[in-house]
Biopython code that builds the backbone (N, CA, C, O; Angstrom):
import numpy as np
from Bio.PDB.StructureBuilder import StructureBuilder

atoms = [
    (1, "MET", "N", (0.842, -1.171, 0.000)),
    (1, "MET", "CA", (0.000, 0.000, 0.000)),
    (1, "MET", "C", (0.887, 1.234, 0.000)),
    (1, "MET", "O", (1.904, 1.274, 0.693)),
    (2, "ASP", "N", (0.511, 2.221, -0.762)),
    (2, "ASP", "CA", (1.209, 3.502, -0.812)),
    (2, "ASP", "C", (1.169, 4.133, 0.578)),
    (2, "ASP", "O", (0.119, 4.161, 1.220)),
    (3, "ARG", "N", (2.318, 4.643, 1.045)),
    (3, "ARG", "CA", (2.364, 5.199, 2.395)),
    (3, "ARG", "C", (1.510, 6.455, 2.543)),
    (3, "ARG", "O", (1.249, 6.894, 3.663)),
    (4, "HIS", "N", (1.066, 7.042, 1.416)),
    (4, "HIS", "CA", (0.215, 8.227, 1.464)),
    (4, "HIS", "C", (-1.265, 7.865, 1.432)),
    (4, "HIS", "O", (-2.113, 8.728, 1.662)),
    (5, "SER", "N", (-1.587, 6.621, 1.155)),
    (5, "SER", "CA", (-2.974, 6.186, 1.128)),
    (5, "SER", "C", (-3.451, 5.936, 2.552)),
    (5, "SER", "O", (-2.718, 5.379, 3.369)),
    (6, "PRO", "N", (-4.688, 6.352, 2.848)),
    (6, "PRO", "CA", (-5.196, 6.069, 4.199)),
    (6, "PRO", "C", (-5.412, 4.574, 4.380)),
    (6, "PRO", "O", (-5.840, 3.885, 3.453)),
    (7, "ALA", "N", (-5.122, 4.085, 5.551)),
    (7, "ALA", "CA", (-5.313, 2.670, 5.858)),
    (7, "ALA", "C", (-6.810, 2.388, 5.949)),
    (7, "ALA", "O", (-7.609, 3.271, 6.259)),
    (8, "LEU", "N", (-7.164, 1.156, 5.674)),
    (8, "LEU", "CA", (-8.568, 0.754, 5.694)),
    (8, "LEU", "C", (-9.267, 1.118, 7.005)),
    (8, "LEU", "O", (-10.366, 1.671, 6.967)),
    (9, "PRO", "N", (-8.668, 0.826, 8.160)),
    (9, "PRO", "CA", (-9.357, 1.214, 9.409)),
    (9, "PRO", "C", (-9.610, 2.722, 9.512)),
    (9, "PRO", "O", (-10.627, 3.142, 10.063)),
    (10, "GLU", "N", (-8.697, 3.527, 8.989)),
    (10, "GLU", "CA", (-8.894, 4.976, 9.012)),
    (10, "GLU", "C", (-10.062, 5.379, 8.118)),
    (10, "GLU", "O", (-10.834, 6.270, 8.471)),
    (11, "CYS", "N", (-10.196, 4.734, 6.972)),
    (11, "CYS", "CA", (-11.328, 5.010, 6.070)),
    (11, "CYS", "C", (-12.650, 4.620, 6.721)),
    (11, "CYS", "O", (-13.638, 5.348, 6.624)),
    (12, "VAL", "N", (-12.661, 3.463, 7.385)),
    (12, "VAL", "CA", (-13.871, 3.007, 8.072)),
    (12, "VAL", "C", (-14.221, 3.974, 9.192)),
    (12, "VAL", "O", (-15.380, 4.357, 9.349)),
    (13, "ARG", "N", (-13.218, 4.367, 9.970)),
    (13, "ARG", "CA", (-13.451, 5.302, 11.067)),
    (13, "ARG", "C", (-14.048, 6.618, 10.552)),
    (13, "ARG", "O", (-15.010, 7.130, 11.123)),
    (14, "ALA", "N", (-13.480, 7.159, 9.483)),
    (14, "ALA", "CA", (-13.981, 8.419, 8.924)),
    (14, "ALA", "C", (-15.415, 8.267, 8.423)),
    (14, "ALA", "O", (-16.240, 9.160, 8.610)),
    (15, "SER", "N", (-15.709, 7.132, 7.784)),
    (15, "SER", "CA", (-17.068, 6.886, 7.298)),
    (15, "SER", "C", (-18.058, 6.765, 8.454)),
    (15, "SER", "O", (-19.176, 7.275, 8.376)),
    (16, "LEU", "N", (-17.646, 6.092, 9.519)),
    (16, "LEU", "CA", (-18.526, 5.962, 10.687)),
    (16, "LEU", "C", (-18.769, 7.316, 11.352)),
    (16, "LEU", "O", (-19.888, 7.621, 11.764)),
    (17, "GLU", "N", (-17.720, 8.118, 11.452)),
    (17, "GLU", "CA", (-17.886, 9.456, 12.041)),
    (17, "GLU", "C", (-18.858, 10.289, 11.204)),
    (17, "GLU", "O", (-19.703, 10.998, 11.750)),
    (18, "ALA", "N", (-18.736, 10.202, 9.886)),
    (18, "ALA", "CA", (-19.650, 10.934, 8.999)),
    (18, "ALA", "C", (-21.077, 10.420, 9.160)),
    (18, "ALA", "O", (-22.028, 11.202, 9.181)),
    (19, "TYR", "N", (-21.222, 9.100, 9.274)),
    (19, "TYR", "CA", (-22.547, 8.506, 9.465)),
    (19, "TYR", "C", (-23.180, 9.023, 10.756)),
    (19, "TYR", "O", (-24.340, 9.434, 10.759)),
    (20, "PHE", "N", (-22.421, 9.003, 11.850)),
    (20, "PHE", "CA", (-22.953, 9.484, 13.126)),
    (20, "PHE", "C", (-23.295, 10.969, 13.061)),
    (20, "PHE", "O", (-24.256, 11.414, 13.690)),
    (21, "ALA", "N", (-22.521, 11.729, 12.312)),
    (21, "ALA", "CA", (-22.809, 13.160, 12.178)),
    (21, "ALA", "C", (-24.156, 13.383, 11.495)),
    (21, "ALA", "O", (-24.861, 14.341, 11.813)),
    (22, "THR", "N", (-24.515, 12.503, 10.559)),
    (22, "THR", "CA", (-25.802, 12.659, 9.865)),
    (22, "THR", "C", (-26.970, 12.235, 10.747)),
    (22, "THR", "O", (-28.107, 12.629, 10.489)),
    (23, "LEU", "N", (-26.711, 11.435, 11.785)),
    (23, "LEU", "CA", (-27.785, 10.970, 12.667)),
    (23, "LEU", "C", (-28.284, 12.057, 13.611)),
    (23, "LEU", "O", (-29.442, 12.041, 14.027)),
    (24, "GLY", "N", (-27.420, 12.987, 13.941)),
    (24, "GLY", "CA", (-27.805, 13.992, 14.923)),
    (24, "GLY", "C", (-28.060, 13.333, 16.259)),
    (24, "GLY", "O", (-27.194, 12.632, 16.783)),
    (25, "GLU", "N", (-29.247, 13.550, 16.820)),
    (25, "GLU", "CA", (-29.608, 12.974, 18.120)),
    (25, "GLU", "C", (-30.241, 11.589, 17.999)),
    (25, "GLU", "O", (-30.489, 10.936, 19.013)),
    (26, "THR", "N", (-30.502, 11.138, 16.787)),
    (26, "THR", "CA", (-31.093, 9.820, 16.575)),
    (26, "THR", "C", (-30.080, 8.737, 16.919)),
    (26, "THR", "O", (-28.921, 8.813, 16.512)),
    (27, "GLU", "N", (-30.514, 7.733, 17.663)),
    (27, "GLU", "CA", (-29.615, 6.633, 18.015)),
    (27, "GLU", "C", (-29.621, 5.592, 16.903)),
    (27, "GLU", "O", (-30.675, 5.288, 16.344)),
    (28, "PRO", "N", (-28.450, 5.043, 16.577)),
    (28, "PRO", "CA", (-28.390, 4.027, 15.525)),
    (28, "PRO", "C", (-29.003, 2.710, 15.995)),
    (28, "PRO", "O", (-29.120, 2.448, 17.192)),
    (29, "ALA", "N", (-29.388, 1.892, 15.022)),
    (29, "ALA", "CA", (-29.917, 0.562, 15.322)),
    (29, "ALA", "C", (-29.262, -0.440, 14.383)),
    (29, "ALA", "O", (-29.022, -0.141, 13.213)),
    (30, "ASN", "N", (-28.977, -1.616, 14.896)),
    (30, "ASN", "CA", (-28.382, -2.690, 14.083)),
    (30, "ASN", "C", (-27.116, -2.229, 13.357)),
    (30, "ASN", "O", (-26.896, -2.580, 12.197)),
    (31, "LEU", "N", (-26.306, -1.459, 14.032)),
    (31, "LEU", "CA", (-25.113, -0.872, 13.431)),
    (31, "LEU", "C", (-24.129, -1.927, 12.935)),
    (31, "LEU", "O", (-23.568, -1.792, 11.848)),
    (32, "HIS", "N", (-23.918, -2.969, 13.724)),
    (32, "HIS", "CA", (-22.970, -4.014, 13.326)),
    (32, "HIS", "C", (-23.421, -4.678, 12.027)),
    (32, "HIS", "O", (-22.629, -4.807, 11.093)),
    (33, "ASP", "N", (-24.664, -5.095, 11.957)),
    (33, "ASP", "CA", (-25.181, -5.751, 10.752)),
    (33, "ASP", "C", (-25.106, -4.806, 9.546)),
    (33, "ASP", "O", (-24.724, -5.218, 8.451)),
    (34, "MET", "N", (-25.474, -3.538, 9.757)),
    (34, "MET", "CA", (-25.428, -2.560, 8.669)),
    (34, "MET", "C", (-24.008, -2.418, 8.118)),
    (34, "MET", "O", (-23.800, -2.392, 6.905)),
    (35, "LEU", "N", (-23.050, -2.329, 9.014)),
    (35, "LEU", "CA", (-21.659, -2.149, 8.588)),
    (35, "LEU", "C", (-21.129, -3.399, 7.883)),
    (35, "LEU", "O", (-20.482, -3.298, 6.841)),
    (36, "VAL", "N", (-21.400, -4.561, 8.444)),
    (36, "VAL", "CA", (-20.932, -5.806, 7.828)),
    (36, "VAL", "C", (-21.512, -5.949, 6.425)),
    (36, "VAL", "O", (-20.790, -6.299, 5.491)),
    (37, "ARG", "N", (-22.802, -5.684, 6.270)),
    (37, "ARG", "CA", (-23.427, -5.812, 4.955)),
    (37, "ARG", "C", (-22.871, -4.769, 3.969)),
    (37, "ARG", "O", (-22.701, -5.055, 2.784)),
    (38, "ALA", "N", (-22.592, -3.568, 4.470)),
    (38, "ALA", "CA", (-22.063, -2.513, 3.601)),
    (38, "ALA", "C", (-20.665, -2.848, 3.103)),
    (38, "ALA", "O", (-20.306, -2.494, 1.980)),
    (39, "VAL", "N", (-19.879, -3.522, 3.922)),
    (39, "VAL", "CA", (-18.502, -3.857, 3.567)),
    (39, "VAL", "C", (-18.430, -5.178, 2.807)),
    (39, "VAL", "O", (-17.607, -5.339, 1.907)),
    (40, "GLU", "N", (-19.294, -6.121, 3.173)),
    (40, "GLU", "CA", (-19.202, -7.465, 2.619)),
    (40, "GLU", "C", (-19.447, -7.510, 1.105)),
    (40, "GLU", "O", (-18.714, -8.188, 0.386)),
    (41, "LYS", "N", (-20.457, -6.804, 0.621)),
    (41, "LYS", "CA", (-20.759, -6.872, -0.807)),
    (41, "LYS", "C", (-19.604, -6.359, -1.670)),
    (41, "LYS", "O", (-19.189, -7.064, -2.591)),
    (42, "PRO", "N", (-19.067, -5.163, -1.414)),
    (42, "PRO", "CA", (-17.935, -4.724, -2.238)),
    (42, "PRO", "C", (-16.710, -5.624, -2.079)),
    (42, "PRO", "O", (-15.957, -5.822, -3.033)),
    (43, "LEU", "N", (-16.510, -6.167, -0.885)),
    (43, "LEU", "CA", (-15.412, -7.104, -0.676)),
    (43, "LEU", "C", (-15.569, -8.312, -1.595)),
    (43, "LEU", "O", (-14.624, -8.714, -2.274)),
    (44, "LEU", "N", (-16.762, -8.883, -1.608)),
    (44, "LEU", "CA", (-17.024, -10.045, -2.463)),
    (44, "LEU", "C", (-16.878, -9.697, -3.942)),
    (44, "LEU", "O", (-16.326, -10.480, -4.715)),
    (45, "GLU", "N", (-17.369, -8.532, -4.334)),
    (45, "GLU", "CA", (-17.268, -8.112, -5.743)),
    (45, "GLU", "C", (-15.810, -7.995, -6.177)),
    (45, "GLU", "O", (-15.429, -8.488, -7.239)),
    (46, "VAL", "N", (-15.010, -7.348, -5.360)),
    (46, "VAL", "CA", (-13.602, -7.141, -5.719)),
    (46, "VAL", "C", (-12.839, -8.464, -5.732)),
    (46, "VAL", "O", (-12.075, -8.738, -6.657)),
    (47, "VAL", "N", (-13.049, -9.277, -4.707)),
    (47, "VAL", "CA", (-12.327, -10.551, -4.635)),
    (47, "VAL", "C", (-12.732, -11.468, -5.782)),
    (47, "VAL", "O", (-11.873, -12.112, -6.385)),
    (48, "MET", "N", (-14.019, -11.538, -6.091)),
    (48, "MET", "CA", (-14.462, -12.393, -7.197)),
    (48, "MET", "C", (-13.886, -11.903, -8.529)),
    (48, "MET", "O", (-13.518, -12.711, -9.382)),
    (49, "ALA", "N", (-13.809, -10.594, -8.705)),
    (49, "ALA", "CA", (-13.218, -10.054, -9.935)),
    (49, "ALA", "C", (-11.735, -10.395, -10.002)),
    (49, "ALA", "O", (-11.236, -10.805, -11.050)),
    (50, "ARG", "N", (-11.030, -10.229, -8.889)),
    (50, "ARG", "CA", (-9.588, -10.536, -8.856)),
    (50, "ARG", "C", (-9.321, -12.020, -9.055)),
    (50, "ARG", "O", (-8.305, -12.408, -9.632)),
    (51, "ALA", "N", (-10.252, -12.853, -8.567)),
    (51, "ALA", "CA", (-10.111, -14.302, -8.717)),
    (51, "ALA", "C", (-10.691, -14.782, -10.049)),
    (51, "ALA", "O", (-10.761, -15.982, -10.316)),
    (52, "ARG", "N", (-11.105, -13.822, -10.877)),
    (52, "ARG", "CA", (-11.682, -14.110, -12.201)),
    (52, "ARG", "C", (-12.830, -15.112, -12.119)),
    (52, "ARG", "O", (-12.956, -16.012, -12.950)),
    (53, "GLY", "N", (-13.673, -14.928, -11.083)),
    (53, "GLY", "CA", (-14.852, -15.757, -10.927)),
    (53, "GLY", "C", (-14.594, -17.133, -10.335)),
    (53, "GLY", "O", (-15.528, -17.917, -10.166)),
    (54, "ASN", "N", (-13.359, -17.435, -10.022)),
    (54, "ASN", "CA", (-13.025, -18.749, -9.463)),
    (54, "ASN", "C", (-13.405, -18.754, -7.976)),
    (54, "ASN", "O", (-12.715, -18.164, -7.145)),
    (55, "GLN", "N", (-14.513, -19.431, -7.660)),
    (55, "GLN", "CA", (-15.029, -19.428, -6.295)),
    (55, "GLN", "C", (-14.100, -20.131, -5.316)),
    (55, "GLN", "O", (-13.971, -19.704, -4.168)),
    (56, "SER", "N", (-13.463, -21.185, -5.749)),
    (56, "SER", "CA", (-12.541, -21.894, -4.855)),
    (56, "SER", "C", (-11.378, -20.996, -4.456)),
    (56, "SER", "O", (-11.001, -20.939, -3.286)),
    (57, "ARG", "N", (-10.815, -20.300, -5.426)),
    (57, "ARG", "CA", (-9.707, -19.387, -5.145)),
    (57, "ARG", "C", (-10.176, -18.239, -4.252)),
    (57, "ARG", "O", (-9.511, -17.891, -3.276)),
    (58, "ALA", "N", (-11.327, -17.654, -4.592)),
    (58, "ALA", "CA", (-11.862, -16.543, -3.796)),
    (58, "ALA", "C", (-12.127, -16.984, -2.360)),
    (58, "ALA", "O", (-11.803, -16.261, -1.417)),
    (59, "ALA", "N", (-12.709, -18.152, -2.193)),
    (59, "ALA", "CA", (-12.993, -18.663, -0.849)),
    (59, "ALA", "C", (-11.692, -18.829, -0.064)),
    (59, "ALA", "O", (-11.632, -18.509, 1.124)),
    (60, "GLN", "N", (-10.669, -19.323, -0.723)),
    (60, "GLN", "CA", (-9.372, -19.497, -0.064)),
    (60, "GLN", "C", (-8.814, -18.141, 0.365)),
    (60, "GLN", "O", (-8.361, -17.989, 1.499)),
    (61, "TRP", "N", (-8.845, -17.160, -0.528)),
    (61, "TRP", "CA", (-8.342, -15.825, -0.205)),
    (61, "TRP", "C", (-9.094, -15.219, 0.976)),
    (61, "TRP", "O", (-8.502, -14.540, 1.815)),
    (62, "LEU", "N", (-10.405, -15.468, 1.037)),
    (62, "LEU", "CA", (-11.240, -14.895, 2.086)),
    (62, "LEU", "C", (-11.195, -15.690, 3.392)),
    (62, "LEU", "O", (-11.665, -15.226, 4.431)),
    (63, "GLY", "N", (-10.626, -16.887, 3.323)),
    (63, "GLY", "CA", (-10.603, -17.736, 4.505)),
    (63, "GLY", "C", (-11.962, -18.327, 4.814)),
    (63, "GLY", "O", (-12.302, -18.570, 5.972)),
    (64, "LEU", "N", (-12.741, -18.558, 3.754)),
    (64, "LEU", "CA", (-14.079, -19.110, 3.888)),
    (64, "LEU", "C", (-14.162, -20.477, 3.233)),
    (64, "LEU", "O", (-13.375, -20.814, 2.349)),
    (65, "ASN", "N", (-15.125, -21.247, 3.682)),
    (65, "ASN", "CA", (-15.488, -22.480, 2.996)),
    (65, "ASN", "C", (-16.178, -22.067, 1.684)),
    (65, "ASN", "O", (-16.890, -21.063, 1.657)),
    (66, "ARG", "N", (-15.979, -22.819, 0.615)),
    (66, "ARG", "CA", (-16.579, -22.463, -0.675)),
    (66, "ARG", "C", (-18.104, -22.379, -0.588)),
    (66, "ARG", "O", (-18.709, -21.508, -1.213)),
    (67, "ASN", "N", (-18.734, -23.280, 0.182)),
    (67, "ASN", "CA", (-20.196, -23.226, 0.334)),
    (67, "ASN", "C", (-20.641, -21.962, 1.048)),
    (67, "ASN", "O", (-21.685, -21.396, 0.722)),
    (68, "THR", "N", (-19.857, -21.516, 2.021)),
    (68, "THR", "CA", (-20.163, -20.263, 2.715)),
    (68, "THR", "C", (-20.048, -19.093, 1.754)),
    (68, "THR", "O", (-20.884, -18.190, 1.771)),
    (69, "LEU", "N", (-19.022, -19.102, 0.921)),
    (69, "LEU", "CA", (-18.868, -18.048, -0.079)),
    (69, "LEU", "C", (-20.064, -18.027, -1.012)),
    (69, "LEU", "O", (-20.620, -16.962, -1.282)),
    (70, "ARG", "N", (-20.469, -19.190, -1.509)),
    (70, "ARG", "CA", (-21.631, -19.259, -2.408)),
    (70, "ARG", "C", (-22.879, -18.686, -1.735)),
    (70, "ARG", "O", (-23.650, -17.959, -2.363)),
    (71, "LYS", "N", (-23.074, -19.014, -0.464)),
    (71, "LYS", "CA", (-24.231, -18.509, 0.278)),
    (71, "LYS", "C", (-24.189, -16.981, 0.346)),
    (71, "LYS", "O", (-25.205, -16.318, 0.137)),
    (72, "LYS", "N", (-23.017, -16.431, 0.635)),
    (72, "LYS", "CA", (-22.876, -14.981, 0.727)),
    (72, "LYS", "C", (-23.074, -14.318, -0.638)),
    (72, "LYS", "O", (-23.684, -13.253, -0.726)),
    (73, "LEU", "N", (-22.565, -14.938, -1.696)),
    (73, "LEU", "CA", (-22.755, -14.395, -3.043)),
    (73, "LEU", "C", (-24.242, -14.362, -3.395)),
    (73, "LEU", "O", (-24.721, -13.392, -3.982)),
    (74, "LEU", "N", (-24.964, -15.411, -3.040)),
    (74, "LEU", "CA", (-26.415, -15.456, -3.285)),
    (74, "LEU", "C", (-27.132, -14.391, -2.469)),
    (74, "LEU", "O", (-28.006, -13.701, -2.993)),
    (75, "GLU", "N", (-26.777, -14.243, -1.193)),
    (75, "GLU", "CA", (-27.406, -13.248, -0.316)),
    (75, "GLU", "C", (-27.263, -11.834, -0.875)),
    (75, "GLU", "O", (-28.163, -11.007, -0.728)),
    (76, "HIS", "N", (-26.137, -11.567, -1.511)),
    (76, "HIS", "CA", (-25.873, -10.215, -2.034)),
    (76, "HIS", "C", (-26.273, -10.071, -3.508)),
    (76, "HIS", "O", (-26.002, -9.042, -4.127)),
    (77, "GLY", "N", (-26.912, -11.092, -4.062)),
    (77, "GLY", "CA", (-27.352, -11.013, -5.454)),
    (77, "GLY", "C", (-26.209, -11.023, -6.439)),
    (77, "GLY", "O", (-26.323, -10.473, -7.534)),
    (78, "LEU", "N", (-25.104, -11.646, -6.058)),
    (78, "LEU", "CA", (-23.927, -11.672, -6.915)),
    (78, "LEU", "C", (-23.759, -13.009, -7.648)),
    (78, "LEU", "O", (-22.757, -13.236, -8.326)),
    (79, "LEU", "N", (-24.755, -13.883, -7.499)),
    (79, "LEU", "CA", (-24.687, -15.198, -8.105)),
    (79, "LEU", "C", (-26.091, -15.633, -8.469)),
    (79, "LEU", "O", (-27.019, -15.501, -7.670)),
    (80, "ASP", "N", (-26.245, -16.149, -9.669)),
    (80, "ASP", "CA", (-27.552, -16.676, -10.063)),
    (80, "ASP", "C", (-27.748, -18.032, -9.404)),
    (80, "ASP", "O", (-26.798, -18.797, -9.242)),
    (81, "ARG", "N", (-28.951, -18.315, -9.035)),
    (81, "ARG", "CA", (-29.255, -19.611, -8.388)),
    (81, "ARG", "C", (-29.118, -20.730, -9.350)),
    (81, "ARG", "O", (-29.333, -21.887, -8.987)),
]
sb = StructureBuilder()
sb.init_structure("model")
sb.init_model(0)
sb.init_chain("A")
sb.init_seg("    ")
for serial, (resi, resn, name, xyz) in enumerate(atoms, 1):
    if name == "N":
        sb.init_residue(resn, " ", resi, " ")
    sb.init_atom(name, np.array(xyz, "f"), 0.0, 1.0, " ", f" {name:<3s}", serial, name[0])
structure = sb.get_structure()
């Protein structure tokens, strides 16, 4: 990674701070699930593209079982049934 590029945790932190700023006095709900779903889909899209659609390779890179990867791809509409 380029030393001038912000690290992933810094990007997440900045995004969360911006999100909380838009809430004002409203309390968030289901924040963990919202964040995981927001990050998981682009993660799967990028990894699948880098793995050229090879689910076994993508699952290995992600540290997932291939069946778990398939389930997540289906959940995010990234795979036809």
